[in-house]
C-alpha positions in Angstrom: -7.1 -22.0 -12.2 -4.4 -20.0 -13.9 -1.0 -21.1 -14.9 0.6 -19.5 -11.9 -1.7 -21.1 -9.4 -3.6 -17.9 -8.5 -7.4 -18.0 -8.7 -9.1 -16.2 -11.5 -11.5 -13.4 -10.7 -14.4 -12.1 -12.7 -14.4 -8.4 -13.5 -17.2 -6.8 -15.6 -15.8 -4.3 -18.1 -17.3 -3.2 -21.4 -15.5 -4.4 -24.5 -14.2 -0.9 -25.7 -12.8 -0.1 -22.2 -11.1 -3.6 -22.0 -9.6 -3.2 -25.5 -8.3 0.3 -24.6 -6.9 -0.9 -21.3 -5.1 -3.7 -23.1 -3.5 -1.2 -25.4 -2.4 1.0 -22.4 -1.0 -2.1 -20.6 0.8 -3.2 -23.8 2.4 0.3 -24.1 3.7 -0.2 -20.5 4.9 -3.7 -21.3 2.5 -5.3 -18.8 -0.3 -7.8 -19.1 -3.6 -6.5 -17.8 -3.5 -9.0 -14.9 -0.1 -7.8 -13.9 -1.1 -4.1 -14.1 -4.2 -4.8 -12.0 -2.1 -6.5 -9.4 0.2 -3.5 -9.2 -2.8 -1.2 -8.8 -4.3 -3.4 -6.2 -1.1 -3.6 -4.2 -0.7 0.2 -4.3 -4.2 0.7 -3.0 -3.6 -1.7 -0.2 -0.4 0.1 0.8 -2.2 3.5 0.7 -5.0 2.1 2.8 -2.6 0.8 5.4 -0.8 4.1 5.5 -4.1 5.9 6.0 -5.0 3.5 8.8 -1.7 4.0 10.5 -2.0 7.8 10.3 -5.5 7.6 11.8 -4.3 5.5 14.6 -1.4 7.9 15.2 -3.7 10.9 15.2 -6.1 9.2 17.6 -3.2 8.4 19.9 -2.0 11.9 19.8 -5.5 13.3 20.5 -5.8 10.8 23.4 -2.4 11.9 24.8 -3.4 15.6 24.6 -6.8 14.9 26.3 -5.1 13.0 29.1 -2.5 15.7 29.8 
């Protein structure tokens, strides 16, 4: 359990990559966990937008086919 009450997750990353990622995050003023959460949330939002666009396109195609 973490200090903020969110469950910990295991991610396998080699040591060199993890160290370089730590430097990149430090340059942005973020902890690695915070940076990962930002990335994950962006991916979720993009996924939802793609799904909405697919549903919109399917609805448009259905309307054209029915007319």
